[in-house]
Every structure is written in C-alpha cells, then in structure tokens.
VOGU-3710 file (C-alpha; in Angstrom, 3 decimals, decimal comma):
1> mhssrlafal> 0,269/0,120/0,054  1,015/3,602/-0,575  1,881/5,377/2,725  -0,226/8,732/3,340  0,391/11,418/5,791  -1,772/13,103/7,577  -1,765/16,909/8,024  -3,555/18,541/11,043  -4,934/21,961/11,508  -3,956/23,959/14,581
11> lsvvtvgvvp> -7,203/23,817/16,740  -7,323/25,720/20,264  -9,517/25,340/22,862  -9,622/28,355/25,684  -11,707/28,328/28,637  -12,947/31,650/30,192  -14,228/31,170/33,827  -16,391/28,231/33,254  -17,290/28,776/29,834  -15,121/26,935/27,089
21> liggcagens> -14,119/28,692/24,405  -13,007/27,415/20,666  -11,111/29,562/18,437  -8,102/29,559/16,446  -5,723/32,651/17,129  -2,982/32,643/14,925  0,564/34,468/14,984  2,142/36,972/12,796  3,653/33,872/10,723  2,234/30,624/11,076
31> dttpgggseg> 4,263/27,452/9,622  3,332/25,783/6,299  2,114/22,474/7,317  3,802/19,589/4,447  1,567/17,393/2,678  2,137/13,646/1,685  5,466/12,565/0,350  6,219/13,055/-3,279  8,470/9,895/-3,978  7,446/6,159/-4,351
41> gdpnlggggs> 8,698/3,331/-2,587  12,434/2,333/-2,995  12,699/0,002/-5,930  15,251/-2,301/-3,869  12,678/-2,897/-1,429  10,066/-4,768/-2,822  7,131/-3,551/-4,713  5,776/-0,253/-4,929  3,017/0,924/-3,145  -0,141/2,657/-4,446
51> ggevstggqg> -0,004/6,170/-4,799  -0,867/8,691/-2,078  -3,645/10,623/-1,921  -3,217/14,342/-3,439  -3,643/15,713/0,446  -1,473/12,959/1,998  1,040/11,800/-0,559  2,129/7,778/-0,976  3,202/5,477/1,379  6,199/3,012/-0,007
61> ggvgggqggl> 5,935/-0,387/-0,442  6,864/-3,654/1,480  10,449/-4,800/1,527  10,871/-6,819/-1,616  7,831/-5,323/-3,239  7,847/-3,804/-6,761  8,489/-0,241/-7,816  6,209/1,890/-5,998  4,355/4,513/-7,359  4,675/8,201/-7,843
71> ggeggeggap> 3,805/9,763/-4,315  0,962/12,145/-4,621  0,866/15,915/-4,119  1,374/17,489/-0,986  -1,193/19,283/0,691  -0,961/23,060/1,154  0,126/24,542/4,438  -1,640/27,606/6,475  -1,074/31,079/4,988  0,509/33,493/7,207
81> vvgcpqdcst> -1,650/35,616/8,796  -1,018/38,922/10,851  -2,500/39,828/14,328  -5,302/38,152/16,135  -8,773/37,540/14,480  -10,856/36,314/17,651  -12,924/39,390/18,877  -12,529/38,736/22,517  -14,950/41,874/23,371  -17,763/39,191/23,341
91> vevpvcyvat> -16,712/37,279/25,877  -19,028/37,769/28,880  -16,752/39,117/31,892  -17,457/39,803/35,997  -17,470/43,583/36,464  -13,844/44,814/36,710  -12,556/41,935/34,392  -11,374/42,546/30,889  -10,788/39,612/28,025  -7,874/40,051/25,776
101> cneethvcei> -6,081/37,937/23,453  -2,549/36,701/24,279  -0,721/37,154/21,216  1,681/34,319/22,395  -0,690/31,727/23,391  -3,349/32,608/20,895  -6,239/32,520/23,587  -8,703/35,120/25,053  -7,451/35,948/28,551  -9,357/37,060/31,428
111> apaedgaace> -7,973/39,728/33,975  -8,520/42,514/36,490  -9,618/45,871/34,764  -7,118/48,827/35,186  -7,260/50,361/38,531  -9,793/53,225/38,660  -11,546/52,314/35,928  -15,402/53,051/35,863  -17,813/50,325/36,831  -21,202/50,357/38,706
121> dgeyctvddt> -21,307/48,955/42,232  -25,114/47,951/41,690  -26,122/50,764/44,660  -28,406/53,930/43,646  -26,877/55,909/46,270  -23,361/55,814/45,400  -21,516/57,425/42,410  -18,211/57,621/40,682  -17,728/53,855/41,459  -14,161/52,749/40,569
131> ctagtceagg> -12,301/49,514/39,608  -9,506/48,419/42,477  -7,651/44,785/42,031  -10,756/43,546/40,073  -13,470/44,861/42,783  -15,673/47,886/42,281  -15,622/49,841/45,164  -18,185/52,258/45,900  -17,537/55,818/45,168  -19,004/59,003/46,717
141> prdcsgggad> -22,480/59,414/48,263  -25,419/60,706/45,692  -25,943/64,427/46,241  -29,491/64,726/47,224  -28,920/68,124/48,340  -31,131/70,885/47,474  -34,305/68,689/48,278  -36,214/68,812/50,760  -39,872/70,440/50,699  -39,343/72,788/53,686
151> dchtsscdee> -37,377/73,297/56,558  -38,327/70,356/58,378  -37,415/67,747/55,637  -34,087/66,844/54,407  -33,611/64,920/51,023  -31,919/61,803/51,424  -30,864/58,637/49,241  -33,179/56,054/49,330  -31,713/52,880/48,245  -34,907/50,733/47,356
161> adacsdtpva> -36,305/53,472/45,958  -33,655/54,411/43,872  -34,537/58,050/44,254  -33,512/61,096/46,502  -36,635/61,105/49,121  -37,705/63,563/51,830  -37,757/62,373/55,574  -38,227/64,772/58,303  -35,624/66,350/59,987  -34,682/65,333/64,087
171> ngtpctsadv> -37,409/67,059/66,441  -36,137/70,324/67,553  -34,708/71,234/64,890  -35,136/75,184/64,012  -37,572/76,095/61,277  -39,266/79,116/59,672  -42,764/78,621/59,422  -45,140/79,952/56,840  -47,303/81,495/59,835  -45,547/84,397/60,657
181> clsntacfng> -47,465/84,393/63,676  -45,989/81,733/65,598  -42,709/82,044/67,553  -39,939/79,767/69,049  -40,598/77,569/65,760  -38,936/74,122/65,454  -39,618/70,973/63,542  -41,737/68,012/65,391  -42,487/65,030/63,051  -41,854/66,712/59,936
191> qcqgapmdcs> -43,984/69,917/60,619  -43,015/73,410/61,582  -44,580/73,954/64,853  -44,481/76,980/67,398  -46,232/79,164/69,933  -48,655/81,909/69,053  -46,967/85,423/68,969  -47,685/86,912/72,384  -49,302/90,173/72,316  -50,193/90,593/75,753
201> atpldapecq> -48,156/93,636/75,693  -49,620/95,224/73,441  -51,121/98,470/74,661  -54,822/99,256/74,372  -57,008/101,855/74,493  -60,392/100,172/75,709  -59,245/97,057/76,662  -62,950/95,871/77,021  -63,451/96,688/73,339  -59,946/95,902/71,714
211> aaqcdpatga> -57,678/93,006/71,579  -54,049/92,491/70,308  -53,051/89,991/68,373  -50,904/88,971/65,471  -51,631/90,477/62,138  -50,958/87,320/59,731  -49,645/89,556/56,934  -46,968/90,939/58,670  -46,208/89,082/61,896  -46,728/92,255/63,817
221> cvvvpindgi> -48,827/92,683/66,911  -52,064/94,749/65,891  -55,195/95,860/68,020  -58,349/94,872/66,658  -61,754/95,662/67,772  -63,572/92,855/70,068  -67,018/92,741/71,983  -68,870/95,075/69,706  -72,120/96,017/71,779  -70,994/94,682/75,126
231> pctfgdices> -70,866/97,769/77,941  -67,795/99,011/78,635  -66,410/101,667/80,973  -63,255/102,976/79,415  -63,881/105,944/76,801  -65,162/109,663/77,555  -66,020/110,029/81,383  -68,441/112,258/80,773  -71,030/109,400/78,358  -73,199/106,766/79,964
241> dkqcdmgaci> -74,629/103,698/78,851  -71,219/102,846/76,998  -71,014/99,686/74,461  -67,966/98,618/72,690  -68,341/99,709/68,967  -65,464/99,057/66,321  -62,931/99,365/69,183  -63,673/102,455/70,721  -65,930/102,880/74,093  -69,249/105,018/73,184
251> gtpipdcqgc> -72,107/106,057/74,960  -74,506/108,572/75,442  -73,432/112,327/76,385  -74,418/112,822/80,037  -75,804/116,147/80,606  -74,216/118,853/82,492  -71,012/116,613/82,742  -68,225/118,908/82,928  -64,664/118,972/83,847  -64,260/121,446/86,838
261> tesepnntya> -61,135/123,171/88,150  -60,012/122,542/91,362  -60,486/125,599/94,593  -58,345/126,086/97,817  -58,418/125,233/100,512  -59,018/121,717/99,289  -56,156/119,827/101,230  -57,766/117,433/103,565  -61,435/115,070/102,800  -63,099/117,271/104,807
271> vantgqgcvs> -63,121/120,191/102,896  -62,555/118,340/99,430  -63,755/119,945/96,211  -67,310/118,931/95,129  -69,294/119,540/92,143  -72,375/118,278/90,248  -71,512/116,283/87,235  -67,813/116,580/87,733  -66,241/114,007/85,936  -62,741/115,280/85,577
281> wsggiavvgd> -60,692/117,684/87,882  -58,270/120,228/86,912  -55,262/121,271/89,478  -51,702/121,382/90,226  -49,594/121,317/93,084  -48,679/125,206/93,117  -46,547/125,130/96,875  -44,422/122,241/98,323  -46,505/120,412/100,781  -50,105/120,988/99,165
291> idcyqvevtv> -52,963/118,164/98,799  -55,557/118,762/96,543  -59,029/116,386/97,196  -62,109/115,891/95,437  -65,303/113,902/95,936  -67,207/111,090/94,310  -70,273/109,398/95,057  -71,215/105,962/94,954  -74,836/105,151/94,311  -74,734/101,148/93,562
301> pgsrilaemv> -73,596/98,678/96,171  -70,194/97,071/95,182  -69,009/100,002/92,881  -65,506/100,543/91,428  -63,752/103,887/92,023  -62,311/104,810/88,694  -59,183/107,362/89,077  -56,498/108,414/86,889  -54,466/111,525/86,483  -53,296/112,469/83,040
311> dvsgsgcpag> -51,640/115,373/81,393  -54,080/118,238/80,660  -54,456/117,281/77,166  -56,065/114,117/78,364  -53,619/111,248/77,695  -50,002/110,507/79,035  -48,871/111,999/82,476  -47,420/115,202/83,481  -43,849/115,825/82,342  -41,791/115,693/85,703
321> ydgyfrlfns> -44,658/114,974/87,985  -44,825/111,959/90,445  -48,021/111,793/91,591  -49,347/109,847/94,578  -53,424/109,135/95,464  -54,902/108,248/98,624  -58,716/107,706/98,986  -60,835/108,157/102,071  -63,882/107,046/103,062  -66,969/109,227/104,684
331> tgtqiatddd> -65,360/108,686/107,867  -61,591/109,984/106,925  -60,223/106,645/106,601  -57,642/105,836/104,345  -59,053/102,882/102,425  -56,819/102,737/99,065  -53,600/104,206/97,519  -51,435/104,206/94,492  -47,999/105,369/93,198  -47,273/104,734/89,450
341> ggnglcpmfl> -50,422/102,675/88,326  -51,165/104,697/85,150  -48,685/106,036/82,547  -45,093/106,947/83,556  -45,220/108,158/87,358  -48,482/108,805/87,254  -51,134/106,645/90,003  -54,376/105,188/88,750  -56,163/102,938/90,369  -55,936/99,596/88,715
351> ptnagannvp> -58,976/96,708/88,960  -56,248/94,875/91,286  -56,466/97,576/93,671  -58,691/95,894/96,101  -59,358/99,292/98,244  -61,095/101,124/95,607  -63,555/97,796/94,342  -66,489/96,607/95,866  -67,227/100,018/97,680  -70,379/100,470/99,330
361> vgiyslcvee> -72,432/103,624/98,781  -70,977/107,149/99,994  -68,972/109,770/99,420  -65,368/109,115/98,897  -62,744/111,754/98,602  -59,529/111,020/96,264  -56,383/113,242/97,578  -53,432/114,184/95,224  -50,175/115,119/96,108  -46,503/115,271/94,710
371> lgnnatsppy> -44,637/111,530/96,585  -42,496/112,783/99,280  -44,653/116,220/99,699  -41,349/118,013/98,640  -41,731/119,502/95,314  -44,456/121,247/92,835  -45,758/119,713/89,876  -47,080/120,701/86,386  -50,750/121,354/85,548  -52,388/117,685/85,761
381> lvllsaaapg> -56,166/116,486/85,088  -57,311/113,763/87,136  -60,406/111,752/86,022  -62,697/110,536/88,717  -65,833/108,723/88,438  -67,533/105,486/89,987  -68,387/102,353/87,985  -71,248/100,042/88,724  -70,539/96,170/89,550  -70,913/93,817/86,140
391> cgdaivngte> -69,119/92,328/83,327  -67,129/95,181/82,018  -66,118/96,817/85,143  -62,667/95,189/84,899  -63,066/93,260/88,549  -63,614/89,707/88,246  -67,000/88,984/90,150  -69,202/86,180/91,128  -69,047/83,297/88,426  -66,820/85,899/85,864
401> qcdgsnlsgq> -63,429/84,230/85,196  -62,170/87,758/83,860  -63,182/91,424/83,057  -61,785/93,268/80,449  -57,764/93,076/80,893  -58,307/91,283/84,340  -57,311/87,652/84,062  -56,835/87,042/87,696  -53,394/86,256/87,077  -54,361/83,244/84,604
411> tcisqgfgsg> -52,572/82,501/81,211  -52,476/80,190/78,446  -50,248/77,449/80,758  -52,468/77,727/83,718  -55,671/77,107/81,818  -53,497/73,883/80,262  -52,152/74,853/76,984  -48,540/75,365/75,945  -48,340/78,931/75,306  -50,243/81,724/73,574
421> tlscdancnf> -51,899/84,928/74,469  -55,046/84,314/77,047  -57,808/87,093/77,225  -61,259/87,690/78,157  -64,629/87,883/75,793  -67,751/89,950/76,112  -69,106/87,500/78,677  -66,352/87,617/81,214  -65,596/84,051/80,077  -61,698/83,245/79,068
431> ntsqcaapfc> -60,898/83,097/75,464  -58,211/80,824/74,301  -58,474/80,889/70,718  -54,786/82,500/70,664  -53,494/79,598/72,784  -51,826/76,803/71,243  -52,038/73,048/72,758  -48,484/71,911/74,123  -46,229/69,961/71,989  -43,128/68,418/72,346
441> gdglvngted> -40,583/71,455/71,288  -42,460/74,451/73,007  -39,905/74,461/75,932  -42,481/73,645/78,265  -42,974/70,210/80,368  -46,451/69,084/79,395  -48,555/66,460/79,536  -46,376/62,502/79,163  -43,103/64,662/78,658  -40,167/64,027/80,979
451> cdgaalggat> -38,908/67,129/79,592  -38,791/69,629/76,874  -35,648/71,265/75,610  -33,612/72,850/78,266  -36,620/72,100/80,844  -35,973/69,535/82,528  -39,189/69,555/85,038  -36,312/69,590/88,089  -34,810/66,301/87,362  -31,249/65,243/87,587
461> cisegfaggs> -28,870/62,614/86,870  -29,365/61,942/90,586  -33,180/61,980/90,492  -33,093/59,510/88,031  -30,725/57,044/89,763  -27,615/57,771/88,494  -24,503/58,912/90,704  -24,131/62,224/88,517  -23,387/63,690/85,371  -25,162/65,623/83,077
471> lacdascafn> -28,895/64,801/82,144  -30,143/66,288/78,742  -33,757/65,911/76,938  -33,765/64,311/73,681  -36,146/65,320/70,529  -38,911/63,151/71,457  -39,076/65,077/75,015  -37,874/62,019/76,627  -34,387/62,065/79,247  -31,409/61,329/77,555
481> tagcvaagcg> -29,050/60,035/79,829  -26,183/59,237/78,011  -24,212/61,975/80,016  -25,197/60,235/83,284  -22,800/58,545/85,257  -24,234/55,048/86,509  -23,790/54,631/90,447  -21,036/52,325/91,911  -16,988/52,319/92,940  -15,018/52,864/89,672
491> nallefgedc> -17,036/55,648/88,136  -14,711/58,420/89,674  -17,466/59,929/91,530  -17,320/60,189/95,143  -20,943/58,315/96,442  -21,851/58,196/99,873  -20,545/54,775/101,443  -17,367/55,043/99,379  -14,469/56,483/100,913  -12,738/57,614/97,656
501> dgsagctatc> -13,247/56,858/93,926  -9,990/57,010/91,728  -7,892/59,387/93,618  -3,974/58,629/94,613  -3,972/55,894/96,703  -7,710/54,570/96,557  -8,184/51,020/96,553  -9,933/49,055/93,655  -12,901/48,897/96,106  -13,038/52,398/96,889
511> emftcaagev> -11,258/51,885/100,182  -8,904/54,996/101,663  -7,192/52,789/104,190  -5,322/49,721/104,435  -5,381/48,278/107,555  -2,029/47,117/108,854  -1,855/43,453/110,102  -3,401/43,192/113,375  -5,822/45,830/112,503  -9,375/45,333/111,762
521> pfevtgtglp> -11,027/47,881/109,648  -14,929/49,324/110,510  -17,673/51,661/109,263  -20,611/52,763/111,527  -23,202/55,185/109,977  -25,082/58,014/111,907  -28,436/57,836/113,570  -31,744/59,875/114,007  -31,709/60,952/110,065  -32,443/62,839/108,398
531> lnitdnasft> -31,994/65,814/110,682  -33,440/69,590/110,266  -30,802/72,123/110,641  -32,855/75,623/111,897  -31,576/78,910/112,545  -29,173/79,614/115,630  -29,218/76,387/117,194  -27,147/73,180/117,421  -27,769/69,490/116,338  -26,606/66,193/116,875
541> statvpttgt> -26,329/62,583/115,588  -24,617/59,451/117,370  -22,824/56,387/115,638  -21,716/53,599/117,772  -18,680/51,714/117,328  -19,234/48,051/118,485  -15,360/47,016/118,431  -13,226/47,090/120,861  -9,736/48,882/120,994  -8,076/51,729/119,614
551> ikalgvqini> -8,436/54,102/116,632  -5,383/53,739/114,273  -7,123/55,478/111,317  -10,264/57,463/110,747  -12,137/59,526/108,162  -15,782/60,912/108,302  -18,227/61,468/105,405  -21,302/63,925/105,708  -23,939/64,701/103,567  -25,341/67,908/104,186
561> thtydgdldi> -28,211/70,290/101,934  -28,120/73,542/103,383  -28,940/77,142/101,503  -26,041/79,171/103,055  -22,654/76,715/104,017  -21,093/79,912/105,546  -23,738/79,314/108,639  -22,154/75,969/109,534  -20,031/74,939/112,701  -19,288/70,833/111,825
571> sltgpaaaav> -17,547/68,783/114,632  -16,933/65,230/115,346  -16,281/64,069/119,789  -15,206/60,515/120,444  -15,790/58,543/123,780  -12,375/59,484/124,525  -11,373/62,339/122,471  -11,390/65,470/122,379  -14,175/67,515/119,562  -12,307/68,025/116,271
581> dlssdnggtn> -13,331/70,911/114,016  -14,384/69,360/110,729  -15,369/72,654/109,066  -16,221/75,863/110,583  -18,089/79,214/108,352  -16,823/78,177/105,390  -18,432/78,141/101,836  -19,835/81,706/102,311  -23,636/81,814/100,167  -22,956/78,428/98,707
591> enyvntvfsa> -24,410/75,871/98,867  -24,063/71,825/100,438  -21,841/69,499/101,708  -21,955/66,783/99,066  -20,759/63,234/100,142  -17,469/65,265/101,767  -15,002/62,978/103,368  -12,715/64,852/105,808  -9,045/62,822/106,423  -5,796/63,133/107,347
601> lgttsitagt> -5,007/61,816/103,808  -6,723/64,551/101,966  -4,880/66,845/99,712  -6,858/69,901/99,842  -8,001/71,641/102,912  -11,984/72,290/103,695  -10,815/76,045/104,023  -9,388/76,110/100,812  -12,151/74,515/99,171  -15,322/76,057/97,305
611> apytgiftpe> -18,646/74,837/98,178  -20,695/73,070/97,547  -18,058/70,338/98,605  -17,571/67,472/97,184  -14,700/65,156/97,170  -11,645/64,732/99,938  -10,757/67,132/102,432  -8,226/67,700/105,667  -10,447/69,063/108,286  -9,911/72,775/110,223
621> gnltstyntt> -8,948/70,696/113,285  -6,657/67,274/113,649  -8,415/64,823/112,650  -5,366/62,587/113,794  -5,694/63,535/117,277  -8,020/60,658/117,960  -5,825/58,143/116,881  -4,599/55,763/119,923  -8,079/56,791/121,530  -10,766/54,293/122,465
631> angtwtltva> -12,754/53,167/119,658  -15,489/51,367/121,306  -18,560/53,611/122,294  -20,645/56,412/121,211  -19,056/59,257/118,799  -21,152/62,518/117,933  -21,580/64,923/115,294  -22,026/68,369/115,907  -23,815/70,454/113,312  -24,353/74,103/114,728
641> ddaggdvgtl> -26,330/76,945/112,601  -24,666/80,310/113,935  -27,062/82,603/111,559  -30,581/83,525/110,753  -32,244/82,862/107,435  -31,069/80,188/106,200  -32,026/76,520/107,051  -31,042/72,551/105,729  -30,603/69,337/106,591  -28,224/66,896/107,887
651> nswrmfgciq> -29,246/63,592/105,369  -26,396/60,996/106,249  -22,929/60,442/107,644  -20,708/58,128/108,216  -17,362/56,987/110,491  -14,938/54,523/108,464  -11,078/53,137/109,084  -8,935/50,935/111,093  -9,174/49,646/114,933  -6,150/47,812/116,707
661> p> -8,189/45,019/118,804
//
C-alpha cells in the first residue's frame, strides 16, 4: 500500500471562567504544514505501494515489493496571518474584569480591569464607582442636596426606591414657618410648629373693646376691635351707657357733665372739692406740701372707683410729675393708695387695687399729692368716677372668669395650654383662641413629656437613679441619660459609702485605708437622720462603734443640704477624744456638703475648697488627734447653725477606718 501523511490544522480550546471558548488565534507567521510525500517506494525494497492521496502523498511499498508508484502531491500549508482574528469583546466577564487576546498563546484571557476604571457597584446611592484589584469599589454618596420640601424635611438617598426622597429632620430643629404669627418655631415630626406670638404687652386704649393679636400678613401685633355691643367703662368719662363699637367705648353724653377746676382750700378729705357732674378735675401742686382733694359719690353697692391722673391734654403723664393718690371714705379712713399704676409716674387705681373695688354706697374723697411732698407739679387732670359692678367693670366678680384685661393672674399655660395669649371675651369668660396646645418642642414640660428642651422639670441624673453627670432632653421630649454616670465604685464620682473613688491611693474597692496586720477595718453610720437644721441652734447625731480597741485610722463622710454653708460649724467628738473641728463657717453663700470626706490623707484643706463641697478634704482640726484613743462607744457629730435666714438638713454621715483590737 502507498503510505500517506496526515496534516492537522491547529485547533485551540480556550476556557473563560467556567465557559469553554473554541477559536483559532494565529501568530504573525504560522508554519506551513506539508502534505503527503512526493516520492514512491524504494525499488530495491520490494514492490511499490499505491500512490498517495493528493492531500497526504503515497506510502512506500513493503520490503521486496515492486517499484512503488509516484507519491501524491503534498497538501497546502496554512497561510501567514497578521494579528489575532478572535474578538474577545464578546466574552462575558465579571464587573471590573476584561477579556484580551494573548498574542503568544492565541487565547482570550480574563484579567482585572485597570485600577480606577469606571464601574457600577449596583447601589443607587453611590456614584463614581471605580475598580480596584478586580473589585468595584463604591464611590462617593449621591448628592441629594437641594431637596427637602421645607425646613422640616431633608432629601436623602433611598436605596430601595432608587431615588432621592424627603425625610423629616430631627425633632427640635429650628425652622421658619409660613405662619408668621408663630414664635420659637421648631420641627416636630416633619411639621414646623411654634407658639402663637404673645401680644399681651401691646397697649390698649379700651381693653374691653380691643384685643391685641398677630397680623398674619406682617407678623406684627396689632389692635383689633372686639365685643361690639357689650357694655364698657373706658372712653369719654362724660358719657353713660357706653358700649364697645369698632374698638371704641362709646356712650350717650351725660347732661351737665363737665370738667371742673380745683379751688383752694381742698387739702383734706373734709374740705374736698365737690361739683355736680364733675368727672374730671384740673389742678396742680403750686406750693410744696400742698394736697388737692376731690369728692366722688357711689350710688350702687359694690361699685369700683375709677381714678387716673393724666396730662391736661387728656393722655400721658405730666412731664416731670411723680403723683400719689390716697382714697378716703366718708369717715376719713384711708382705704386705698397708688403711686404709679398709670402712665409713667402717674397714679391710677387698677382693677387689682382691692381698696378701690367693691365699695359701699357713700361719699368718697380722692386726695392728690406730689410723692414725698417735697416739690411742686405741672398742671394735671384727674379723671374721677364710679363704675357699677358687672361684666365690663374690670373686676372679676361672682361667676366671672375674667373682666376686660383683668385675667386674675391666669395665662394660657395655667389653663392647660402650652403657650399663647389668653384674653377675656364679652361675657367675662376666658378666650383661649390664641392659646396653643402643648407640643414637644415648646420648651414646656406638658402631658406625658419627661422634659422639653432645656426644661427638665427639676430632674437630674441623681433623681433618675444615677450617681451624677449631665441629664439632657432628647428630640422626643424624653430624658437622655447618655451623659449620666451609673452608680458604683470605679465611676470616679464620690458617692455616699465610698471612702474615695479614683483618687491617688484609693483601692479598687474604693477604700481609703489599708489596715496594717492585726488591725481590723470598721464602718458605722449616724442615727436619727435626716435631721433638720434650723437657725441659731445646734444639732447632734450619734454613731456607735461596737469594736473594742484603739483608733489607728479615721475618716468621716457627711451629706448636708443647706442654703448658706457659711452658717455651719461641724465637729466630731469621740468617747475618749476631744471635739475635732471638721469645718466652721466655710463656703459663704454657696450650698451643700455633697458626700464630703474628711481625712488626714486629704490633699486640700476644707478652708481652701469651694462649696458645694464634694471630694476629700483635710479638716480644720487635727483628725489624727483621735488616733490611739478608745474606739468603742458613742461618737457624736455636731452641726451648729450660727446665723438666721437659712436652713438645711443633715441627710447622712458615717465613720470609717482601722481599729487595733
């Protein structure tokens, strides 16, 4: 048979990850693979074989055969190719990886992308992600600034929604409300809330007929009319049956009502000027020490006497005049006075002046003088009349809750609201329309709130069960105790029952003394406590040491609340030891001894300390004078208050140390 030769084309198998890739990738000059041989068999080696196929060539005959035929033509080799025809861009690769053709191995290879190449980590809330060592690292946060529907919302990135979304800001965050009539505004649950503007200080010409409230257009306090058709007492003193009309107190002119002028002598109630229909009096103190008196008649029981000094123009106070009113009844008994209840330094009987209210029928005299009777006065005008009782007389009577501007000391807060301006309606009932319901953030502790802003309701870390620290209020008006320190040895706060805590030489169990061999530690507490400390008196509390032996080390701890530490003299007396002065008249106007320890091991003298005293101090006397004296028996702590005006309480005290049995 003719021999033949096989030519094999290059077959490359490339594996990418777990995905096989089949493809040829030639170099720049591929080799030419020969086809079959062209020669026949050797004639000396037997017969010739059959001719080869064109593609593979003939195969020589066996030994001893005949002459072989001519070999077939050789097959064509591969043609030279420049570059790599394989397109690696179609290969699927992970994020931050790339597929490239290796020119030497003729395969697509996968490798990490260049560091810093852009990528997408799949998170909406990050931007500008980049590749690092084959990993897509998150870039910066997505900028959601500029969003937020109002001051009480902020725009933040919402990963689930793949969007920038509005969320409420923290409760208590200051905000600007669209309602210009709100004050102290702050965000609460996404809403800008505040207290209605307080307009109570706005002056009113006719309080029964006017009210001050905030103008929603300007945010300023303005006077508005109220109570139209309701009786009133302000306005023209020469008008009767007055009623509120568009903010003015208007009535029917009184016939023969007139302004009168004083005539001397009128310097006592007995010679007071009288005049039918006189409701105003013109006068003046022309001579130092002069007094001007005017009569007024009350015809209805329970009336109120209205008296006010004004300038001759009818308003304001005479420049440079400091007047004084005295009101006398028909027997000459003084029943009311006033110095500067009106404008400036001028007197006026306010509704709160009990002596001029609810007076019986009779003749009364109002006497006017210069305060101190040591100067003259410019001309003045005194408005003087009597108002019958009832709603509108500015006196709270019977079932009235209020009357005009007289609110009996009540406010929105006392009526259960959080803030605002309380007023009185035409029926002498409270008008709470300008009061605001309490809310967290109004600065007032209301309802179930523990606190509100800086208002802690008197609570402290100690009242909340901690040893000390700084109590705060969170945005939900609940106590924030993060700044409080838990009780216990090791918190660096000296608590009652601890000799020390964290100071030099203090043991891990907060003990001050390490008793020598053969000595025993002891601790006893005072009895009969708490003990009130009153002015100019001495008080004692005793503690009994049961252990027999002698004192080798001694410390004393006291807890006293007192409004003026400088009043106190504190001493300790043992069963066989003279009194030791612990502290006398120290602290001045400051308050309290807070778990104060006295010991010879202290580094600061009590005389050099500052109240409230807390820590370890050396006493004024020598506490070591008790050493080597009898321990067993009664020890007495004496607290003496040597001044008046301030009181306090001995809350607790204890002794501790070492005894040699």
